[in-house]
N, C-alpha and C positions, 0 to 999 in steps of 0.2 A: 399139727391132729385137734391140743386144747384147742385152739384158735376156732376148729369149727366147729366142735361139738359147744363151746362159749356161742353162739354167732346165732349156728341154734336153738338154742336149750328154750329161750320161751314161745320160739314157735311150738316145741314139742312140747314142753307145760301144757301150754293152749289147747293144744288140738286133746290132752288127756285126760283135763279139767275138763272139757266141750263135753270128747269121747259120755264121762262119765257122768255127767249130769243125764245125758239126752242119750244114754241110753239107762240108766236109771230109772230114769222116767217112765222109758220105753217099759221097760221089766216090770217096776209094779204099776204101773195102769196097766198094762198082758197078765197080774195076776186077778188085781180084782178082779175086771171084767170077768178073766175066768171061773172064779169066786160067786162073781152075782149070776155066773149058766148063760153069757150070750153068748152066741152062735150064729154060724155061717157057716157054708164051705169056701174055706182060704184055701190058693195054690199059687205059690210063688216060688224065684227062685231070685238069692239074695245073692250078691259077690260068686256067683257061682253053685250056692248049697240051692238042693231042690228041700219046699218045705210045701205040706195038707197037712192041712187041718176046719175041723168042721166047728172048735172056738176059734170063733176074734179073740181075745183073752189071749188062748195060746201064741197064736204063730202075733200079737204084737210083743209079747216078753222072750218068741225065740229072733222079731229086728232086732229089737233093746240085745240082747246078750253078742249078736254075729257083728251088729256093728260096732260097739265096746272091746269082742274080739280081734276083728279087722282091726281093725282104726290105733287100739297097744302093738300089735305085732306088726303095722307097718312104722310107725314110731322108733319102733325099739330095732327093726332091721335099719332105719335112717339114722339112728345111734351106733350101731356098728360098725355103718360101712364113714362116717364119720372117723369113731377112731382110727380105723381104718388107717385113712387117708389116704380116697378112693378118691379119686381128679385130682390127686399131683398125679406132675407129671415122675416117672421113671425106670431105669435101666436107661439107656443111652442116651434116651431123653434127654434128660436128670440135668440139671444147671450142679456143678460146686458145689454148691451149698440148696440143695434140694432131696431131701430126706430123702433114703429109697430102704426097701424090703431086706433085712437077709436073711 
């Protein structure tokens, strides 16, 4: 199990850092646009979440926040799956040296 986590850690860290930077830029840019009063009718569905606004800035901030939350949740789900050793043979299919859950 620890091998799975160690092998995937660089990918997870890169994903979290990239999502945080890009999401932060989108969020801060959205706040700036909202303060400046940029307006346009915006309506979209992002990762199953519907959003409608008359402010471009608010829509951009929403995209940044949703993107961060979705990516971080998926990375944490992957970490949890690796910690549980999913993908490893279990039960009757397991060999003599394969860890099994109890």
